[in-house]
Every structure is written in structure tokens, then in C-alpha cells.
C-alpha positions in Angstrom: 0.0 0.0 0.0 1.3 3.4 -0.9 2.1 6.0 1.7 0.7 9.5 1.2 2.1 13.0 1.7 -0.5 15.9 1.6 0.8 19.4 0.7 -1.4 22.3 1.7 -0.8 26.0 1.7 -1.7 28.9 4.0 -1.6 32.7 4.5 -1.4 33.6 0.8 -1.4 31.8 -2.5 1.7 31.5 -4.8 4.1 30.3 -2.1 5.4 27.5 -4.2 3.5 24.4 -3.0 4.2 22.8 -6.4 7.9 23.4 -6.2 7.8 22.1 -2.6 6.0 18.9 -3.7 8.3 18.4 -6.7 11.5 19.0 -4.7 10.4 16.6 -1.9 9.5 14.1 -4.6 12.9 14.5 -6.2 14.7 13.6 -3.0 12.5 10.6 -2.4 13.0 9.4 -5.9 16.8 9.7 -5.5 16.4 7.5 -2.4 15.0 4.7 -4.6 11.3 5.1 -4.0 8.5 5.0 -6.6 6.8 8.3 -6.3 3.8 9.7 -8.1 2.4 13.2 -7.7 -1.1 14.6 -8.0 -2.4 18.2 -8.1 -6.0 19.0 -7.0 -7.3 22.3 -8.1 -10.5 23.5 -6.4 -11.9 25.5 -9.4 -15.1 24.3 -11.2 -13.5 24.2 -14.6 -13.1 20.6 -15.8 -9.5 21.4 -16.7 -7.5 24.6 -17.6 -7.8 23.8 -21.4 -10.4 26.5 -22.0 -8.9 29.0 -19.6 -6.9 32.0 -20.8 -3.1 31.9 -20.1 -3.7 35.3 -18.4 -6.0 33.5 -16.0 -4.0 30.3 -15.3 -0.7 30.4 -17.0 0.5 27.5 -19.2 -1.6 24.5 -20.0 0.6 21.4 -19.5 -0.3 18.4 -21.6 0.5 14.8 -20.6 1.2 11.8 -22.8 -2.4 10.6 -22.6 -3.8 14.0 -23.7 -4.8 15.6 -20.4 -4.8 19.4 -20.2 -3.4 20.1 -16.8 -2.1 22.7 -14.4 1.5 23.9 -15.0 2.6 22.3 -11.7 2.4 19.0 -13.5 5.2 20.3 -15.6 7.3 20.9 -12.5 6.6 17.4 -11.3 7.8 15.9 -14.5 10.9 18.1 -14.8 12.0 17.5 -11.2 11.1 13.8 -10.8 11.9 12.9 -14.4 8.7 11.0 -14.8 5.8 11.1 -17.2 2.5 12.0 -15.5 -1.0 11.0 -16.7 -4.5 12.5 -16.5 -4.7 11.0 -13.0 -2.1 13.6 -11.9 -4.4 16.6 -12.4 -7.8 16.7 -10.7 -10.3 19.6 -10.5 -13.6 20.2 -8.7 -15.1 20.3 -12.2 -14.0 16.7 -12.8 -15.1 15.6 -9.3 -18.6 17.0 -9.6 -19.0 16.0 -13.3 -18.3 12.4 -12.2 -20.7 12.5 -9.3 -23.5 14.0 -11.4 -23.0 11.4 -14.1 -23.3 8.7 -11.5 -26.4 10.3 -10.1 -28.2 10.5 -13.5 -27.2 6.9 -14.1 -28.8 5.9 -10.8 -25.6 4.7 -9.1 -26.6 6.2 -5.8 -29.8 4.1 -5.7 -32.1 7.0 -4.9 -30.1 8.3 -1.9 -29.6 12.0 -1.4 -26.3 13.0 -2.9 -24.3 15.1 -0.4 -20.9 16.7 0.1 -20.2 14.1 2.8 -19.9 11.3 2.0 -20.4 11.3 -1.7 -18.1 14.2 -2.8 -15.4 13.3 -0.2 -15.6 9.6 -1.3 -15.1 10.6 -4.9 -12.1 12.7 -4.0 -10.6 9.8 -2.0 -11.2 7.5 -4.9 -9.1 9.8 -7.1 -6.4 9.9 -4.5 -6.3 6.1 -4.2 -6.2 5.6 -8.0 -2.8 7.4 -8.4 -1.3 5.3 -5.6 -1.5 2.0 -7.5 2.0 0.5 -7.9 3.7 3.4 -6.1 5.6 3.5 -2.8 4.8 7.2 -2.0 2.1 9.6 -3.4 2.5 13.3 -3.0 -0.9 15.2 -3.3 -0.9 19.0 -3.6 -4.1 20.8 -2.8 -4.4 24.1 -4.7 -5.6 27.3 -3.0 -5.2 28.4 0.5 -6.5 26.9 3.8 -9.5 28.9 4.8 -10.9 29.2 1.2 -14.4 28.0 1.0 -13.8 26.0 -2.1 -10.9 24.1 -0.5 -12.8 23.0 2.6 -14.2 19.7 1.1 -10.6 18.6 0.2 -9.3 19.2 3.7 -12.2 17.1 4.9 -11.4 14.4 2.4 -7.7 14.5 3.7 -9.0 14.2 7.3 -11.0 11.1 6.4 -8.3 9.6 4.3 -5.6 10.0 6.9 -7.8 8.3 9.4 -8.5 5.4 7.0 -4.8 5.0 6.2 -3.9 4.8 9.9 -0.9 6.1 11.9 2.5 6.1 10.1 1.0 6.0 6.6 0.6 9.6 5.8 2.2 13.0 6.4 0.7 16.5 6.3 3.1 19.2 5.0 1.8 22.7 5.3 3.5 25.6 3.3 3.2 29.0 4.9 4.6 32.5 4.7 6.9 34.1 7.3 6.9 37.8 6.6 9.7 40.2 7.6 8.8 43.7 8.8 11.7 45.8 7.6 10.9 48.9 9.6 11.1 47.0 12.9 13.5 44.3 11.8 11.2 41.6 13.0 10.3 38.2 11.6 6.6 37.5 12.2 5.4 33.9 12.9 1.8 34.8 13.7 0.4 34.3 10.2 1.8 30.8 10.2 0.4 30.1 13.7 -3.1 31.2 12.5 -2.9 29.2 9.3 -2.0 26.1 11.2 -4.9 26.7 13.6 -7.3 27.0 10.6 -6.0 23.6 9.4 -6.4 22.1 12.8 -10.0 23.4 13.2 -10.8 21.3 10.1 -9.3 18.2 11.7 -5.9 18.1 9.9 -2.8 18.5 12.0 0.4 19.5 10.2 3.4 17.2 10.7 5.9 19.4 8.9 5.9 23.1 8.2 7.6 24.6 5.1 8.1 28.3 5.9 8.6 30.6 2.9 10.7 33.7 3.2 12.7 36.0 1.1 16.4 35.2 0.5 17.7 37.6 3.2 15.7 36.2 6.1 17.1 33.4 8.3 15.0 31.4 10.7 17.1 30.9 13.8 16.6 28.2 16.5 14.5 30.5 18.6 12.0 31.0 15.7 11.9 27.3 15.0 11.3 26.5 18.6 8.5 29.1 18.8 6.8 27.8 15.6 7.0 24.2 16.7 5.5 24.9 20.1 2.6 27.0 18.9 1.9 24.7 15.9 2.1 21.4 17.9 5.0 20.0 15.9 6.9 17.0 17.3 10.3 18.7 16.9 11.7 22.1 15.9 13.5 20.3 13.1 10.0 19.8 11.5 10.1 23.5 10.6 11.7 23.6 7.2 13.0 27.0 5.9 12.2 27.6 2.3 13.9 30.9 1.2 14.2 32.4 -2.3 16.9 30.5 -4.3 19.0 31.3 -7.3 16.9 28.8 -9.3 14.0 26.6 -8.5 16.2 23.6 -9.1 18.2 24.6 -6.0 15.3 23.9 -3.7 15.9 20.1 -3.4 19.4 20.9 -2.2 18.2 23.4 0.3 15.6 20.8 1.6 18.2 18.1 1.7 20.5 20.2 4.0 17.6 20.4 6.5 16.8 16.7 6.2 13.3 17.3 4.9 13.1 14.0 3.2 14.5 11.9 6.0 12.1 13.6 8.5 9.2 12.7 6.2 10.5 9.1 5.7 10.8 8.6 9.5 7.2 9.7 10.0 6.2 7.3 7.3 8.1 4.4 8.9 10.3 4.1 5.7 14.0 3.6 5.4 16.1 6.5 4.4 18.2 4.9 1.7 21.3 6.6 0.4 20.6 9.8 -1.6 23.3 10.9 -4.2 22.8 14.6 -5.1 26.1 15.0 -6.9 24.8 15.2 -10.5 21.9 17.4 -9.5 24.2 19.7 -7.6 26.6 20.0 -10.5 23.6 20.8 -12.8 22.5 23.6 -10.4 26.0 25.1 -10.1 26.4 25.2 -13.9 22.9 26.8 -14.2 23.9 29.5 -11.7 27.4 30.1 -13.0 27.7 33.8 -13.7 31.0 33.2 -15.4 29.5 31.4 -18.3 28.9 33.4 -21.5 25.3 34.7 -21.8 23.0 34.5 -24.8 19.6 36.1 -25.3 16.7 34.2 -26.9 13.5 36.1 -27.6 10.1 34.4 -27.2 7.7 36.3 -29.5 4.3 35.4 -28.2 0.8 36.6 -27.4 0.6 36.1 -23.6 4.0 37.7 -22.5 2.3 39.7 -19.7 2.2 36.5 -17.8 5.6 34.7 -17.6 4.0 31.4 -16.5 2.2 31.3 -19.9 5.5 30.1 -21.4 7.1 28.5 -18.4 7.9 25.1 -20.0 9.6 27.0 -23.0 11.7 29.1 -20.7 12.7 26.1 -18.6 13.6 24.1 -21.7 15.9 26.9 -22.8 17.6 26.8 -19.4 18.0 23.1 -19.7 19.7 23.5 -23.1 21.9 26.2 -21.7 23.4 23.8 -19.1 24.6 21.3 -21.7 25.8 24.1 -24.0 27.8 25.8 -21.3 26.0 29.2 -21.7 23.5 31.2 -19.6 20.3 31.7 -21.5 18.5 35.0 -20.9 14.9 35.0 -22.1 13.4 38.1 -23.6 9.6 38.0 -23.8 8.4 40.0 -26.8 4.7 40.9 -27.5 3.9 39.9 -31.0 1.5 42.8 -31.3 4.4 45.2 -30.6 6.3 43.5 -33.5 3.2 43.9 -35.7 3.1 47.6 -34.9 6.8 48.6 -34.8 8.5 45.9 -36.9 10.7 43.0 -35.9 14.1 44.8 -36.2 13.3 47.1 -33.3 12.1 44.4 -30.9 14.6 41.7 -31.8 17.6 44.0 -31.5 20.4 42.3 -29.6 18.9 38.8 -29.5 20.9 35.8 -30.8 17.9 33.4 -31.2 14.2 33.5 -31.5 11.3 31.2 -30.6 7.7 31.6 -31.8 5.6 29.5 -29.4 2.1 28.1 -29.5 -1.2 29.8 -29.0 -4.7 30.2 -30.3 -6.6 33.0 -32.2 -5.5 35.7 -34.6 -4.3 38.4 -32.2 -0.6 39.1 -32.9 -0.4 36.7 -35.8 1.0 39.3 -38.3 3.7 40.1 -35.7 4.7 36.5 -35.5 4.8 36.3 -39.3 6.9 39.4 -39.4 9.3 37.9 -36.8 9.7 34.7 -38.9 10.4 36.7 -42.0 13.0 38.7 -40.2 14.9 35.7 -38.7 14.7 33.8 -42.0 16.2 36.7 -44.0 18.8 37.7 -41.3 20.0 34.2 -40.5 19.0 34.3 -36.9 18.6 30.8 -35.3 14.9 30.0 -35.0 12.5 27.5 -33.5 8.8 27.5 -34.2 6.4 25.6 -31.9 2.9 24.6 -32.8 1.3 27.9 -33.9 4.9 28.9 -34.5 5.2 26.3 -37.2 1.8 27.3 -38.7 2.9 31.0 -38.9 6.2 29.8 -40.3 4.4 28.0 -43.2 2.2 31.1 -43.8 5.3 33.3 -43.9 7.0 31.0 -46.4 4.0 30.8 -48.6 3.6 34.6 -48.8 7.2 35.7 -49.1 8.9 32.7 -50.9 6.2 31.0 -52.8 4.5 34.2 -53.8 1.1 33.2 -52.3 0.3 36.8 -51.1 -3.0 36.0 -49.4 -1.9 32.7 -47.8 -3.4 32.1 -44.4 -4.9 29.7 -41.9 -8.6 29.0 -42.0 -8.4 29.6 -38.2 -7.8 33.3 -39.0 -9.5 33.8 -42.4 -12.1 31.1 -43.0 -12.4 31.7 -46.7 -8.8 32.5 -47.5 -7.9 31.7 -51.2 -4.7 29.8 -50.1 -5.5 27.9 -46.9 -2.0 26.6 -46.3 -3.1 25.7 -42.7 -6.6 24.2 -42.3 -8.8 21.8 -40.5 -8.7 18.2 -41.8 -11.7 16.0 -42.5 -10.6 12.9 -40.6 -10.8 14.4 -37.2 -12.5 11.4 -35.5 -9.9 8.9 -36.6 -6.9 11.2 -35.9 -7.8 13.1 -32.8 -8.4 10.0 -30.6 -7.3 11.7 -27.4 -8.7 15.2 -27.8 -12.1 15.2 -29.6 -11.5 17.9 -32.1 -7.9 18.5 -31.2 -4.7 16.5 -31.4 -3.8 16.2 -27.7 -1.1 14.1 -26.2 1.5 11.8 -27.6 1.7 11.1 -31.4 4.2 9.3 -33.6 6.5 11.2 -35.9 8.7 9.7 -38.6 11.8 11.7 -39.4 13.5 11.9 -42.8 17.1 10.8 -42.8 19.8 13.4 -43.5 17.8 16.3 -42.2 18.4 18.7 -39.4 15.7 17.0 -37.4 17.4 13.6 -37.9 20.7 15.1 -36.8 19.2 16.6 -33.7 17.2 13.5 -32.6 19.7 10.9 -33.8 16.8 8.6 -34.9 14.0 8.4 -37.4 11.1 7.5 -35.2 10.0 9.7 -32.2 6.9 10.5 -30.2 5.9 14.0 -29.2 3.1 15.8 -27.4 0.5 17.8 -29.2 -2.1 20.5 -28.4 -3.7 22.0 -31.5 -6.6 21.8 -33.9 -5.3 23.0 -37.3 -2.9 21.2 -39.6 -0.5 21.8 -42.5 -2.4 21.6 -45.8 -0.8 18.8 -47.8 -2.2 20.2 -51.1 0.6 22.8 -50.9 3.4 20.4 -49.9 4.9 19.9 -53.3 5.0 23.6 -54.0 6.7 24.3 -50.6 9.3 21.6 -51.1 10.0 22.9 -54.6 10.6 26.3 -53.1 13.1 24.9 -50.6 11.1 24.1 -47.5 12.0 20.6 -46.2 9.3 18.5 -44.7 11.5 16.5 -42.3 8.9 15.0 -40.0 5.5 13.4 -40.7 2.9 11.6 -38.6 2.9 8.1 -40.3 -0.7 7.2 -39.4 -2.3 10.2 -41.1 0.5 11.7 -43.2 0.3 15.0 -41.2 3.3 17.3 -41.4 5.0 17.5 -38.0 8.4 19.2 -38.7 9.6 21.7 -41.4 13.0 23.2 -41.8 15.2 25.3 -44.1 18.6 23.7 -45.0 20.5 26.9 -46.0 20.2 28.6 -42.7 22.2 28.5 -39.5 19.2 27.0 -37.7 15.6 27.1 -38.8 13.2 24.4 -37.8 9.6 24.4 -36.7 7.4 21.6 -35.3 3.6 21.1 -34.9 4.1 19.5 -31.5 5.3 21.0 -28.1 8.8 19.8 -27.5 9.1 21.9 -24.3 6.8 19.5 -22.6 9.4 16.7 -22.7 12.5 18.7 -21.7 14.2 17.9 -18.4 17.0 19.8 -16.6 19.3 16.8 -16.9 17.9 15.7 -20.3 17.3 18.8 -22.5 15.0 18.3 -25.5 16.9 17.9 -28.8 15.2 20.9 -30.5 16.1 23.3 -27.7 19.5 21.8 -27.4 20.0 22.4 -31.1 18.7 26.0 -31.0 21.0 27.0 -28.1 23.9 25.2 -29.7 23.4 27.2 -32.9 23.2 30.4 -30.8 26.3 29.5 -28.8 28.3 29.0 -32.0 27.8 32.6 -32.9 29.4 33.9 -29.7 32.8 35.5 -30.1 35.7 33.1 -29.3 38.0 34.0 -26.3 40.8 34.8 -28.8 38.6 37.4 -30.4 38.0 39.0 -27.0 41.8 39.1 -26.5 42.3 41.0 -29.7 39.9 43.7 -28.8 
């Protein structure tokens, strides 16, 4: 039977419960345990797939086509695992399941209530992800005291009782504010948050106290927090201060024995944990002596950095193996559309045009791609980035002046991007979208083949429109190489330009499979191409 760790948050939202869960999971994985992670979001949406990135940040897609919270991406990157639709649960899913059962008559005429029916449904989801695992970490979104979260706290209370002593741990993440004018650290918000949790029947076993980087919790503060929050030991107070990078958090937790404390409470052996490779990765990521490169992400949702968090993380991963620091410049595609690409791409060494939906900023993305193509700037297009790449090539190389996607202009005379007819047979995971993992066959001798080192891959998708094969011969004659194709439906997956320092675009989302110790080949290739353009040391010496 799996052991369970429940991660809740208090005082304010945005304290990093997801990073806490992912970092603890990393340490437990390094100790040899099978660990799965689940995020429960209390909102009533079935999933974040229809939510604006301004509302919820990035939508992270799993192999099986689930549209999930961005914390699932952190879980995958830290633990180096592939999550599933069981890893992301919402109140919308819980209530939809209950109402389906009620309409079907499963409750045999009984009144359907929050307790026991909703809490039983929540516990069933929690149990389902524990199959075949040693430890399950479950993060509850929101803040203790929120009305919408109360049913989940009650479900945790019941579930912990059912699991019995020594089979679960409650980790509560709180804020320790620092009052600069008086020079005081304040523990009262944490005390009150823990009391809120206790009033609902859940007692925290470990507190993770979030602070800014310049605040240090001394023994006196730990003793005080432990006493007022009914902890077994002051060592159960874990200090989580701002780090140079999120990947440093597991190292900070390891120094405070967070994982060994949790394992002891779960009656599990603390096997040896080797953090050498992870530490080396973090040190390289934070090495200010490495040469810096700047890569622009020209997108539609740049006001919210979390909208492209997997892309920015994938760039960092590629920077580690290429021995460079990657600085990311977020550029609004509408600004490019208004002012021109040259002004907004000044000083960047590489460009990414990422995914998205809708026609806002599209002409700015097309202008960006024309600029990088004509000026030999390394370029990676992702999903909508590939589609706008095709539109740009059609207009400015093939001479199809009115080329467009039917997503933007339904009756365009040259629909180089369009909806396909065989949706039911192709979009098996996503209804009217290609969602999740799909096959891609790569043409030998191409850039894609060089980057991947193989001719058969699988990548994750999230899109509705496709490359129009009616134009394929015309594109290829003009110099665009179709280097990747879905073999089941003959759908174009990768295009590239051979006579360019680095120009490749894909219909899928490669950022979703990148890991800090295993960067994705397309990002690895982009950053390598950018790094090649840096001045050599000898050139600096001659200045």
C-alpha cells in the first residue's frame, strides 16, 4: 500500500506548493522510492484547457492527452517522470463524475451530499494514483480557509484516518513575513494558518516556511513555531527561502533533512541519496562566469511569464549542456506587428515563436519569422509557430500573397493551414484536437534527424489546425524541407530550411518533454546554434 504526503498552503497563494511537492518528490526518488504526484485544483472548470493563459498560465499536456495545471510540468521536470491524467484533478471533474453517476442511478435513490459522496469521490481519485507506487504526494491548490478548498481538507482528514498512523504526512506551506521597519520576523500568520487547518481536523506534521532570501530562521524562531503549531520537533520546521533557481530547492531541503524527516514519519527507510549530479547541474545553471546569450520568445501572452514556463525552462536546460547562460526576452507579437521585428529583436541571438490560439498578434509572428529567416538568426517555431512559419514562407517565398490559416481567415484563397476532414480517426485523445503523444517519422539526413539521432519519435501535441498537404509539393520545390510526418495520417510535423544557421519548426510541443538533466533535442540544437555565434575567447583578447 502506498504512503501519502499531503501538501497544503496557508496565509497567501503562490508560495510554491508545487515546487515544494516536486522538490520533496525528487529527494524521495533519489532514495529509490517509486513516487507519483497529484495536483488537485478546487476550481469548477473541468480542466484549464479552456482558460486564458492570463488566468491560469500555461496548460501542460500529458502523454495521454490531459490538459493540466502547470505544476504537473514541475513534477515531470523535477522527478523525471511522465505524469498522466490522474495527476491533475479539479472540482469540475469531481462534480461531473458525481452528477454522471447520479443521473445513471448509481446512488440508488439516496440524497447526494458533500459528505460522504463528494469526499468519497475525492478519496477514490487519491487512491487511484497510488497503484503500484511507494509514495504519493498530493498537492491541494488554493489556501487553507478558502471555502472551495474545505471539502478537500475534509477528504484528507477522512483519508488519513483510514490510512492509519504512520502511513501519511501532512506538509503545510506558509509565509513568514519580515517587517523591515522594525527588523522583525513574524510567525503569527503561520500560527493562525495552522490553527485554521487544525480546526478542520488536519494536523500538520511538517511546516515549510517561505521567506525572502535575506531572512534566516534561527533556532528561537523554529522553537516558537514548533511549540505554537504542535509539531513534534523544531526540526520539523523547514525554511524555504528564495533561491537562485527553483532547481536549487531540493538541495536546500536536503540540508535540512526534509526527506529523512518525512520518511521517518512514514516508517520508511532513508536509503542513500546521491545529489552529486543534481548539484553539478544547479551550479552550472547558476554560474555567472558562463557566457550569456539572449533568446526572444515572441508570443501573445507575454504579460504572464507562466504562460511560457515550459519553454523558458527548456531553454535553461539546453543552456546547461551548451555551457551558456540563456537570458529570455519576452516580446509581445502585437508590438512587433506595430513597430517591426528589427526594433524588438535587436540584440537577440535566437528566436522562438511558441504556440497559441486565435488571430491576435499573428501578423507580428509572421513578421518575426520573415526577419529571422532573412537575417540568418537561429529560429525554433512551436505549434502555432510552425503554422505561422508556413504562412510566412507561402507569402514571401512561394508568392502566395494571401496565404493564411482558416483559423484566422475562414475563406482564404490559399489555406496553407486548415482543419482536416478525418478528425474522428486522428484526434483520438482530444475530440476535435490532437492532444497528447503522437508518432513522428523523421526523414534521414535532415536537421531533425541530426538533432534527434533517430527516425522515429513520439511528441506531445495540443492543436486543432494542420499543414495543408495540397501545398506540400509547392513548398518543397521552393526549398522548405518537410522532415517530420505523422505516419498514421500523413500529417506534417516538422519543417526546416537547410540553407540557414538553424531554422526548424514543429507542430508539437517539444518543451513538454524537456528535463533539466535531459534537454530536448530541438532546444539543445537551438541553443547550440546560438552559442556557436558567440565570439571566441581569442577574439576578445584581440579587442
